C-alpha positions, 0 to 999 in steps of 0.5 A: 787800523786805517781811519777815514778823516777829513784833512781840513783843519777846523776853521773855528779852531774848536776841538772836534771830538774824535771818534772812539776808533780814532782815539784808540788808534792814537793811543795805539800809535797808528796814524790816520790815513784819508781815503778818497772815495772813487769818483762817481763820474767814472761809473761802476766799470771804471774808465775803460768801461766808460770809453767802451760805452762811448765807442759803442754807437760808432761801432754799431754805425760802422757795422751797419754801413759795412752791411749796407755796402755788402748788400748793395754790392751783392745786389749790383752783382745779381742785377748784372747777372740777370741782365747777362742771362736775359741777353743770352736768352734773347740771343739764343731765341733769335738763333733758334728762330733763324735756324727754324726759318733756314731749315724751313726754307731749305726744305721748301727749296728741296721740295720745289727742286724735286718737283721741278726735276720730275716736271722737267722730265714730263715736259718732253712727253707733252711736247711730243704729244703736241707735235704728233697731234699737229702733224696728224691733224695736218695730214689726215684730219681727225680720227679716233687715234688722234682724238685718243692722243688729244685726250691723253694730252688734256690729262697731262695738262690737267695734272699740270694745273693741279700741280700749279704748272702753267704754260707761258703765253709768248706769241705776240708778246714783247720779248722777256729775257726772264721768260723767253729764249730767243733762237733767231730773229726775222724781219717783220712789220711788227715792233722789234722785239715782238715774239713772232713764233713759238718753237717750244712752249715754256712753263712756270711752276708757281712763281718759278720758271720751269722752262723758258719758251723758245721763240723767234723775235721780230726785227726791223726790216732792212732799209732798201738799197738806194737805186743806182743811177741809170747809165748814159 
């Protein structure tokens, strides 16, 4: 039987009454053994449990830092993806707008080109009507046939106006290579480069040149040759 006893001697050298158990143990030949109680500072869980309790705040902070870093990385990736998607959207919208403008321009050009081809086929008819009226008037004056042809010509010109086709007034105007086509030149008192005669009228369709006017352009008169000295 083990009995807990104090190992310190009695400083007063006075005998201490041993407990009955101790007396019985001595009588039975058993030696008393001192058992030290566990230190209260170690806690109920022992040294390992105490160390775990000390490390718990650090581990919690580490997990918190890891979660924050992962969240920031995920947020940065989403921001980058959002920026890329926005730039892709802007490029797509710009390409679509350019495509619409290009298609509209091509359609307008095709429509004007078709209109121009039709009008160019009609211009020779108007030219012939004008020549016929001019010739008939100079030969026989006015008669019902000529008046009928003049009426047809006016109808053509009215239709041209509705289609935004206008004649180019070239007579007496300075020569413009964008509107006129010079066939020849003739000496004149007019300033050089002045349109003296219109051989064929030009037309414009809106702002586009449909057909240039065929003209004769004035040029300066040649200087008279010097007189030869009289022979002796």
